Backbone as CSV, one residue per row, in Angstrom:
resi,resn,N_x,N_y,N_z,CA_x,CA_y,CA_z,C_x,C_y,C_z
1,UNK,-34.916,59.856,-43.169,-34.638,60.071,-41.749,-35.768,59.450,-40.950
2,UNK,-35.395,58.708,-39.946,-36.376,58.066,-39.071,-36.683,59.017,-37.929
3,UNK,-37.954,59.283,-37.722,-38.349,60.115,-36.586,-38.332,59.258,-35.340
4,UNK,-37.459,59.595,-34.414,-37.298,58.801,-33.204,-38.590,58.739,-32.402
5,UNK,-39.467,59.712,-32.559,-40.710,59.707,-31.793,-41.624,58.546,-32.185
6,UNK,-41.441,57.987,-33.393,-42.274,56.877,-33.841,-41.751,55.512,-33.387
7,UNK,-40.537,55.478,-32.876,-39.910,54.215,-32.526,-39.472,54.214,-31.070
8,UNK,-39.451,53.035,-30.509,-38.902,52.857,-29.181,-37.447,52.449,-29.307
9,UNK,-36.642,52.810,-28.339,-35.236,52.375,-28.353,-35.179,50.857,-28.301
10,UNK,-34.230,50.302,-29.010,-34.068,48.856,-29.015,-35.084,48.129,-29.871
11,UNK,-35.803,48.859,-30.707,-36.800,48.249,-31.600,-36.094,47.277,-32.548
12,UNK,-36.691,46.132,-32.793,-36.113,45.107,-33.658,-36.954,44.989,-34.924
13,UNK,-36.260,44.903,-36.069,-36.936,44.771,-37.354,-36.357,43.593,-38.116
14,UNK,-37.206,42.827,-38.770,-36.755,41.807,-39.714,-36.551,42.490,-41.054
15,UNK,-35.398,42.267,-41.641,-35.101,42.832,-42.950,-34.784,41.668,-43.878
16,UNK,-35.431,41.630,-44.995,-35.245,40.551,-45.961,-36.112,40.813,-47.165
17,UNK,-36.339,39.789,-47.940,-37.132,39.948,-49.159,-38.576,39.517,-48.977
18,UNK,-38.858,38.877,-47.873,-40.167,38.272,-47.583,-40.459,37.092,-48.505
19,UNK,-39.422,36.578,-49.168,-39.557,35.399,-50.025,-38.627,34.314,-49.501
20,UNK,-39.048,33.066,-49.652,-38.229,31.940,-49.220,-37.118,31.655,-50.223
21,UNK,-35.959,31.266,-49.695,-34.903,30.674,-50.509,-34.225,29.644,-49.616
22,UNK,-34.085,28.457,-50.129,-33.453,27.403,-49.333,-31.946,27.604,-49.342
23,UNK,-31.290,27.077,-48.324,-29.830,27.127,-48.279,-29.256,26.401,-49.490
24,UNK,-29.901,25.294,-49.873,-29.451,24.541,-51.042,-29.489,25.408,-52.303
25,UNK,-30.591,26.140,-52.508,-30.692,26.998,-53.686,-29.765,28.205,-53.595
26,UNK,-29.572,28.721,-52.398,-28.640,29.830,-52.203,-27.225,29.382,-52.562
27,UNK,-26.826,28.202,-52.090,-25.504,27.658,-52.411,-25.365,27.442,-53.917
28,UNK,-26.434,26.975,-54.556,-26.413,26.753,-56.004,-26.203,28.069,-56.752
29,UNK,-26.891,29.125,-56.326,-26.736,30.453,-56.946,-25.296,30.943,-56.826
30,UNK,-24.728,30.796,-55.635,-23.350,31.246,-55.405,-22.377,30.428,-56.241
31,UNK,-22.572,29.120,-56.275,-21.700,28.236,-57.052,-21.724,28.608,-58.533
32,UNK,-22.908,28.899,-59.077,-23.027,29.269,-60.483,-22.338,30.593,-60.775
33,UNK,-22.477,31.557,-59.868,-21.805,32.846,-60.066,-20.282,32.699,-60.012
34,UNK,-19.800,31.862,-59.117,-18.356,31.634,-59.041,-17.852,30.924,-60.287
35,UNK,-18.627,29.952,-60.760,-18.232,29.205,-61.964,-18.068,30.150,-63.157
36,UNK,-18.895,31.181,-63.233,-18.781,32.173,-64.310,-17.417,32.856,-64.297
37,UNK,-16.749,32.838,-63.143,-15.430,33.451,-63.005,-14.320,32.401,-62.950
38,UNK,-14.631,31.171,-63.373,-13.642,30.123,-63.435,-13.272,29.528,-62.091
39,UNK,-14.115,29.698,-61.095,-13.833,29.179,-59.762,-14.795,28.040,-59.476
40,UNK,-14.241,26.869,-59.201,-15.080,25.733,-58.836,-15.205,25.688,-57.319
41,UNK,-16.411,25.624,-56.859,-16.698,25.636,-55.426,-17.113,24.247,-54.975
42,UNK,-16.578,23.811,-53.855,-16.968,22.532,-53.275,-17.866,22.793,-52.073
43,UNK,-18.858,21.965,-51.907,-19.705,22.088,-50.719,-20.109,20.690,-50.266
44,UNK,-20.454,20.604,-49.009,-20.823,19.334,-48.400,-22.198,19.474,-47.785
45,UNK,-23.059,18.499,-48.048,-24.376,18.482,-47.429,-24.301,17.740,-46.111
46,UNK,-24.999,18.248,-45.121,-25.111,17.557,-43.839,-26.593,17.461,-43.488
47,UNK,-26.928,16.518,-42.623,-28.305,16.383,-42.180,-28.712,17.597,-41.358
48,UNK,-29.999,17.878,-41.357,-30.512,18.980,-40.536,-30.181,18.728,-39.068
49,UNK,-29.862,19.785,-38.365,-29.550,19.680,-36.945,-30.826,19.769,-36.129
50,UNK,-30.848,19.161,-34.960,-32.051,19.233,-34.098,-32.417,20.686,-33.810
51,UNK,-33.692,20.997,-33.987,-34.176,22.341,-33.710,-33.979,23.338,-34.841
52,UNK,-33.327,22.917,-35.908,-33.077,23.816,-37.031,-34.377,24.076,-37.788
53,UNK,-34.619,25.324,-38.141,-35.834,25.694,-38.870,-35.799,25.095,-40.269
54,UNK,-36.909,24.544,-40.693,-37.007,23.982,-42.049,-37.174,25.094,-43.076
55,UNK,-37.914,26.120,-42.702,-38.119,27.260,-43.590,-38.035,28.532,-42.762
56,UNK,-37.482,29.552,-43.357,-37.470,30.860,-42.701,-37.840,31.909,-43.740
57,UNK,-38.483,32.932,-43.288,-38.846,34.042,-44.162,-38.996,35.267,-43.267
58,UNK,-38.327,36.332,-43.624,-38.423,37.552,-42.838,-39.817,38.148,-42.985
59,UNK,-40.444,38.456,-41.860,-41.706,39.186,-41.875,-41.351,40.669,-41.831
60,UNK,-41.415,41.311,-42.985,-40.963,42.693,-43.098,-42.084,43.712,-42.885
61,UNK,-43.263,43.252,-42.465,-44.413,44.153,-42.345,-44.155,45.299,-41.362
62,UNK,-43.444,45.043,-40.278,-43.156,46.087,-39.292,-42.246,47.160,-39.905
63,UNK,-41.223,46.742,-40.630,-40.317,47.692,-41.283,-41.049,48.486,-42.360
64,UNK,-41.947,47.813,-43.067,-42.737,48.517,-44.093,-43.600,49.592,-43.450
65,UNK,-44.244,49.240,-42.352,-45.184,50.149,-41.696,-44.479,51.307,-40.994
66,UNK,-43.496,50.996,-40.166,-42.881,52.036,-39.345,-41.747,52.790,-40.032
67,UNK,-41.051,52.126,-40.946,-39.914,52.760,-41.614,-40.196,53.111,-43.064
68,UNK,-41.362,52.693,-43.547,-41.692,52.860,-44.957,-40.605,52.210,-45.824
69,UNK,-40.171,51.006,-45.413,-39.075,50.303,-46.067,-39.604,49.149,-46.899
70,UNK,-38.986,48.972,-48.056,-39.273,47.824,-48.920,-37.945,47.350,-49.514
71,UNK,-37.823,46.057,-49.802,-36.597,45.570,-50.445,-36.408,46.262,-51.791
72,UNK,-35.151,46.574,-52.118,-34.905,47.282,-53.374,-34.061,46.473,-54.358
73,UNK,-33.538,45.316,-53.940,-32.781,44.464,-54.859,-33.208,43.015,-54.674
74,UNK,-33.038,42.222,-55.715,-33.323,40.795,-55.652,-32.124,40.065,-55.057
75,UNK,-32.350,38.880,-54.531,-31.291,38.097,-53.894,-30.124,37.861,-54.850
76,UNK,-30.402,37.590,-56.119,-29.341,37.338,-57.088,-28.446,38.574,-57.251
77,UNK,-29.042,39.751,-57.250,-28.259,40.981,-57.374,-27.370,41.176,-56.144
78,UNK,-27.923,40.922,-54.968,-27.150,41.053,-53.739,-25.990,40.069,-53.699
79,UNK,-26.242,38.833,-54.140,-25.170,37.835,-54.195,-24.095,38.287,-55.181
80,UNK,-24.526,38.825,-56.304,-23.572,39.317,-57.301,-22.694,40.430,-56.761
81,UNK,-23.277,41.330,-55.974,-22.490,42.405,-55.372,-21.472,41.838,-54.380
82,UNK,-21.887,40.877,-53.591,-20.969,40.243,-52.645,-19.871,39.483,-53.387
83,UNK,-20.242,38.836,-54.494,-19.270,38.093,-55.295,-18.146,39.015,-55.738
84,UNK,-18.498,40.169,-56.264,-17.488,41.123,-56.735,-16.551,41.533,-55.611
85,UNK,-17.103,41.774,-54.436,-16.302,42.163,-53.275,-15.301,41.056,-52.924
86,UNK,-15.784,39.815,-52.815,-14.911,38.724,-52.411,-13.902,38.345,-53.488
87,UNK,-14.282,38.425,-54.756,-13.321,38.152,-55.820,-12.158,39.131,-55.748
88,UNK,-12.473,40.394,-55.516,-11.434,41.408,-55.401,-10.615,41.195,-54.124
89,UNK,-11.286,40.943,-53.010,-10.609,40.783,-51.725,-9.601,39.629,-51.747
90,UNK,-9.974,38.519,-52.387,-9.110,37.344,-52.393,-8.276,37.199,-53.660
91,UNK,-8.172,38.285,-54.440,-7.224,38.327,-55.547,-7.635,37.608,-56.809
92,UNK,-8.930,37.352,-57.002,-9.369,36.721,-58.240,-9.583,37.750,-59.340
93,UNK,-9.626,39.012,-58.982,-9.812,40.093,-59.970,-8.787,41.155,-59.751
């Protein structure tokens, strides 16, 4: 339970793993998980758009400090959970 007295309304928190993963590697992870289920995924690379961040990483220090929060699963596990949901939703399972 979060004590409202410690937080201001409208407080914003970054939630993530605090580790970098490129979109290219994220797509590769998803493609490999789908392939394990006999689904071939197609993707197209495009050039970076103007103003697009080259790297992003959530700074979770505020959430750690004020919410006593830490990531509890790895990105691969989270992708796997989403995979199961979408396979079921779209009739692959």
